[in-house]
N, C-alpha and C positions, 0 to 999 in steps of 0.2 A: 711446077711451081713449089718450092720448098718453104713452107710456113712453119716447119717444126722449130719449136723454141721461141716463137714469137707470140707474145701474150698481151692481152688488154687487161689492165688493172682497174678494179672498181674504184671510183672516186678520183681517178687521175686521167688527164687527157693524153692522147697519143698512144703509141705502141712501145713495147719494151721487149728486149731480147733477154731470155733467161740465161744467166751466166753461170750460176751455181746455187748452192744452199748451204746455210750454216745452222746453228742451234736455234737462232731467233726467227729466221725466215728465209725467203728466197732472195738471191742477189740479182737484181735486174739492172740493165743498161738501156737508157732511152735511145730510140732510133732516130731522134732528130740530130740536129747539127751539134748540139751541146754535149751529147754522150754522157749525161749525168748518170751516176750509179746510185741506186737506192737499195735498201733492204725492205722488202714487203713482209710484214709480220704474218706468220702462218695462221695465227688464231683469228684475226679479224679482217684480213684482206682476201678478197676473192680474185683469182686469176682465171681468165678464160683464154685457152689456147685457140689461135686463129684456125688451126686444123679442125677443131671441134665445133666451131661456130656454124650454125645453120640459119637460114632465113625461113620464116613461116611460109608454107606453101598451102595451096588449096587441097591437094591430094597427098603430097609428101613434101618433107622439108628439103630445101635446096641448100647444098653445101656452099659455104663462102668461097672456097677455092674455085668452084664452077662459076660463081658470079664474077670473081676476079678475072678468070679466063675469058669470059664473054666481054667484059670491059676492055681487056687488052686486045681482043680481036676487033672490036669497034674502033679502038684507037684513041678516041677522045672521050673525056668525061666532062659533064657540066660543072660549073663552079658550085661549091657547096652553099653559096649565098643566093643561088638561083631560086626562082619561084617554085612553090610547091608542085604546081601543075607540070612544070618542066621536068622536075625531078621525078615525079610519078610516071610521066611518059617515057623518060629515059630508062627508069627501072623496070617498066614493062617489057622493054626490049631486051635488057641484059639479064633479067630474072623472070622470064615468062612463067606464069602459073603461081606467082607469089600471092599470099593473102593480103589483099589491099586494106582490110580492116585491122589486121595485126601488125603489119609493117608500117610504122609511122614515118613521117618526114624526117624526124631526128635520126632514125635508124639508117635511112638512105644517105643522109648527109654524112654520118659516121662511116659507113662502108665506102662512099666515094673518097672521103678524106683519107681513110686507111690505104685505099688503092693508090692515091696520089703520093703518099709517104713511101710506099713499098715498090712502086713501079721502076725507080731508078736504081734499086739496090740489086746486087749480083744474085742474092738468094731468090729473087723473084723469077729469074730465068732458068735456074737449075732445077732438076728433078727432085722429088721428095725421096729421102732415104727410106728403107723399109723398116730398120731398127732404130730406136731412140739414140740420138747422137751422144748425149751426155747423161751423166748420172742423175743430174737434177731433173732433166726432162723425163727420165725413166721413173723417178720417184714421183713427179707430178702426175704422170699418167697412171701410176699405180694407186695414187691417193684418190684419183677420180673414179677408178673402178672399184676400189675397196675402201668404203667409207667407215669401216669398223675401226675403233681405236686399237692401237697396238698395245699389247701387254708388255710391261717392262720386265726384263729379266733380272732376278735378284741373285746375287751370289750365294753360294751354299752356306757360307759362314755368317750371313747377315742375321742380326737379332730380329726377333718378331716384335712388332710395335703393338702397343696396346691402344685401345680406343681413347683413353684419357691419359693425361699425364699426372693425374692425382696420385698421391702416395697410397700404398696398400693400407687397408683398414687394420687396426689392431684387434686382436682376438679379445672377445668379452669373456671375462673369467666368472662372471656371476651367473647364477642359475636363474631359471625363469620364475622360480618359486619365490623369489625376493628374500634370499637369506639375509 
């Protein structure tokens, strides 16, 4: 299953495909029928790649890819509006060993909704590539690994800037003795 380039955006419902990047942010295309393109601001928008998302486990975290694979093996997924007990029982089957205290009903609904959105797409059945497919995906992966701010390169002939923009002080010609 190839989930590379598919992201969830904080504060927005649904899933998006990472198309590219510009100075302002990431260019995303929604995966629903409308195919709306948006620009997610780099500074205040959080993106989560579906490849990197995990479910809390009792002993170790469970990758979302593995949960999707078990749901597809099972063949059917319950309705996201189903009762919490039904969702919990289903999730115990597809994600055995998940931490029931940390994985809420809203998380289970979101994962099942994402599966229902992705199951009919061709990328769901293809294998994941080893290397990042686009420049934007590589940049996103690099930013997740390296959280240090990048130093901007200045040209050699650039003028040094001062701390303040006030004019230089005039030299005082009087002596301290008070002439």
